C-alpha positions in Angstrom: 41.9 -43.4 14.7 44.0 -46.3 16.0 44.8 -47.3 12.4 46.7 -44.0 12.0 48.9 -45.0 15.0 49.8 -48.3 13.3 51.5 -46.4 10.4 54.8 -45.2 11.9 53.6 -45.3 15.6 56.9 -43.9 16.9 56.4 -40.7 14.9 53.2 -40.0 16.8 54.7 -40.4 20.3 55.9 -36.8 20.4 52.6 -35.5 19.1 50.7 -37.3 21.8 53.2 -36.0 24.5 52.5 -32.4 23.2 48.8 -33.0 23.3 49.0 -34.2 26.9 51.2 -31.2 27.9 48.4 -29.0 26.5 46.0 -30.6 28.9 44.3 -32.9 26.3 43.5 -36.3 27.6 44.4 -39.3 25.4 42.0 -42.3 25.3 42.3 -45.7 23.6 38.9 -46.6 22.3 37.6 -50.1 21.9 40.5 -51.5 23.9 40.9 -55.2 23.5 39.8 -55.3 19.9 41.2 -54.4 16.5 44.6 -52.8 16.5 44.7 -52.1 20.3 47.7 -53.6 21.9 49.4 -53.7 25.2 52.4 -52.2 23.5 50.4 -49.0 23.1 50.4 -48.7 26.9 54.2 -48.7 26.8 54.7 -46.4 23.8 51.9 -43.9 24.3 51.1 -42.2 27.6 47.3 -42.6 27.8 44.8 -41.4 30.4 41.9 -43.7 29.7 41.1 -47.1 28.2 37.6 -47.6 26.8 36.7 -51.3 27.1 34.9 -52.5 24.0 31.2 -53.3 24.3 31.8 -56.8 22.9 33.2 -57.9 26.2 29.8 -57.0 28.0 27.8 -59.2 25.6 24.4 -60.7 26.2 24.4 -63.2 29.1 27.8 -61.9 30.2 30.0 -64.8 29.2 32.4 -65.7 32.0 35.5 -65.5 29.9 34.5 -62.0 28.6 34.1 -60.8 32.2 37.5 -62.3 33.1 38.9 -60.1 30.3 37.1 -57.1 31.6 38.5 -57.7 35.1 42.0 -58.1 33.8 41.8 -54.9 31.8 40.5 -53.0 34.8 43.2 -54.4 37.1 46.0 -53.6 34.5 44.7 -50.1 34.2 44.5 -49.6 37.9 48.1 -50.8 38.3 49.2 -48.3 35.6 47.2 -45.4 36.9 44.9 -45.4 33.9 41.2 -44.6 34.0 38.7 -47.1 32.5 35.3 -46.5 30.8 33.1 -49.5 29.8 31.3 -49.0 26.6 27.9 -50.4 25.6 26.3 -50.7 29.0 22.7 -51.6 28.6 21.5 -53.4 31.7 21.6 -52.9 35.5 23.2 -56.3 35.7 26.2 -55.1 33.6 26.4 -52.0 35.8 26.4 -54.1 39.0 29.2 -56.3 37.7 31.3 -53.4 36.5 30.9 -51.7 40.0 32.0 -55.0 41.6 35.1 -55.0 39.3 35.9 -51.4 40.3 35.0 -49.9 37.0 34.0 -46.4 37.9 32.9 -45.1 34.5 30.4 -46.5 31.9 28.5 -45.3 28.9 25.7 -46.9 27.0 22.0 -46.9 26.3 21.2 -47.6 29.9 22.2 -44.1 30.8 21.2 -42.2 27.6 20.6 -42.9 23.9 22.9 -41.1 21.5 21.9 -37.5 20.6 22.9 -35.1 17.8 25.2 -32.1 18.4 22.3 -29.7 19.0 20.7 -31.9 21.6 24.1 -32.5 23.3 24.7 -28.8 23.5 21.3 -28.3 25.2 22.0 -31.1 27.7 25.4 -29.6 28.5 23.9 -26.2 29.0 21.3 -27.6 31.5 24.0 -29.4 33.4 26.2 -26.2 33.6 23.2 -24.2 34.9 22.6 -26.9 37.6 26.2 -26.9 38.7 26.3 -23.1 38.8 23.1 -23.0 40.8 24.5 -25.6 43.3 27.7 -23.6 43.7 25.8 -20.4 44.4 23.7 -22.2 47.1 26.8 -23.3 49.0 
């Protein structure tokens, strides 16, 4: 978790580099809250920022959406992907698309499932992709 990085963050830089060399993507979850910091973007090479759901709150407060736009713009400038967490409405989806946020997760798309159900869903998706590839 991010609290682990707060304890001797410099000692983790090399570990994160090695993980990325092995093809493992590095994400900062709940970006904009808690321990997350702009300094992480300098110290750690990350692939994706996950914008915390609190910025997509009910009614979509203007200042929250300004923060979302700023995070997306910063990430674009740095070549970092963005995922918006906690998307629950079509209105939120439309605003995120307008702000150039290409990835989102939340109850609007699917409710959380346990490991067994997730495995089944992934198996179905894999079969669909394989079927489409064969048809081409």
